[in-house]
C-alpha positions as CSV (number, residue, x, y, z in Angstrom):
1,R,-182.0,166.9,155.0
2,I,-183.3,163.3,155.4
3,A,-181.9,163.2,159.0
4,I,-183.5,166.5,159.9
5,F,-186.8,165.3,158.4
6,Q,-186.6,162.1,160.3
7,L,-185.7,163.8,163.5
8,T,-188.8,165.9,163.2
9,F,-191.2,163.0,162.6
10,E,-189.8,159.7,163.8
11,E,-189.4,158.8,167.5
12,D,-186.9,156.0,166.8
13,M,-184.6,158.5,165.1
14,K,-184.9,160.9,168.0
15,Y,-183.9,158.2,170.4
16,I,-180.9,157.2,168.3
17,V,-179.6,160.7,167.9
18,N,-180.1,161.4,171.6
19,Y,-178.2,158.2,172.5
20,I,-175.4,159.0,170.1
21,S,-175.2,162.6,171.4
22,E,-175.1,161.5,175.1
23,E,-172.4,158.9,174.4
24,S,-170.3,161.5,172.5
25,I,-170.8,164.1,175.3
26,L,-169.6,161.5,177.9
27,R,-166.5,160.7,175.9
28,I,-165.6,164.4,175.3
29,D,-166.4,165.1,179.0
30,R,-163.8,162.5,180.0
31,L,-161.2,164.0,177.6
32,V,-161.8,167.4,179.1
33,K,-161.6,166.1,182.7
34,D,-158.3,164.3,181.8
35,G,-156.9,167.5,180.4
36,I,-157.9,169.4,183.5
37,A,-156.3,166.7,185.7
38,A,-153.1,166.8,183.6
39,G,-152.9,170.6,183.9
40,E,-153.4,171.0,180.1
41,F,-156.8,172.8,180.5
42,K,-157.9,175.3,183.1
43,P,-160.7,174.1,185.3
44,V,-164.0,174.4,183.5
45,D,-167.4,172.7,183.6
46,S,-166.3,169.7,181.6
47,R,-169.9,168.6,180.8
48,M,-170.7,172.1,179.4
49,A,-167.5,172.2,177.4
50,A,-168.3,168.8,176.0
51,T,-171.8,169.8,175.1
52,M,-170.7,173.0,173.4
53,L,-168.0,171.2,171.4
54,L,-170.4,168.6,170.2
55,A,-172.9,171.3,169.2
56,I,-170.3,173.2,167.3
57,C,-169.1,170.1,165.4
58,T,-172.6,169.0,164.5
59,T,-174.3,172.3,163.7
60,L,-172.0,173.3,160.9
61,P,-172.7,170.2,158.7
62,F,-176.4,170.4,159.3
63,Q,-176.5,174.1,158.5
64,A,-174.5,173.6,155.3
65,A,-176.8,170.7,154.2
66,L,-180.0,172.7,154.8
67,Q,-178.7,175.9,153.1
68,Q,-177.1,174.0,150.2
69,Q,-173.9,176.0,150.8
70,P,-170.6,174.6,149.7
71,V,-168.9,173.1,152.7
72,R,-165.4,174.3,153.4
73,P,-162.7,171.6,153.4
74,T,-163.1,169.4,156.4
75,R,-159.6,170.1,157.6
76,E,-160.2,173.8,157.6
77,I,-163.4,173.5,159.6
78,A,-161.7,171.1,162.1
79,D,-158.7,173.5,162.5
80,K,-160.9,176.5,163.1
81,I,-163.1,174.6,165.6
82,T,-160.0,173.4,167.4
83,E,-158.5,176.8,167.5
84,L,-161.6,178.6,168.7
85,F,-162.4,175.9,171.3
86,Y,-159.0,175.2,172.6
87,E,-157.9,178.8,172.9
88,G,-160.8,179.2,175.3
89,I,-159.8,176.5,177.7
90,R,-156.0,176.3,177.4
91,K,-153.9,177.7,180.3
């Protein structure tokens, strides 16, 4: 909740979150490109795939925090995200 509040009102926090997001997208993008080059993934827009994966991984915790819902076990969430995402890009 504090992070959401600060994102709304503090420019420094917006800069930090944007920087972290961009760095994360670049790293995930490289992983997807490597997977495509190795023949493990079908050809997709790697930047879009990276952006979508980051959004999925960051939205769930924020949503749970805002709605005060019990968060499912981290491993369960990670497994489901992996399954949903990977099944969409695997050959």
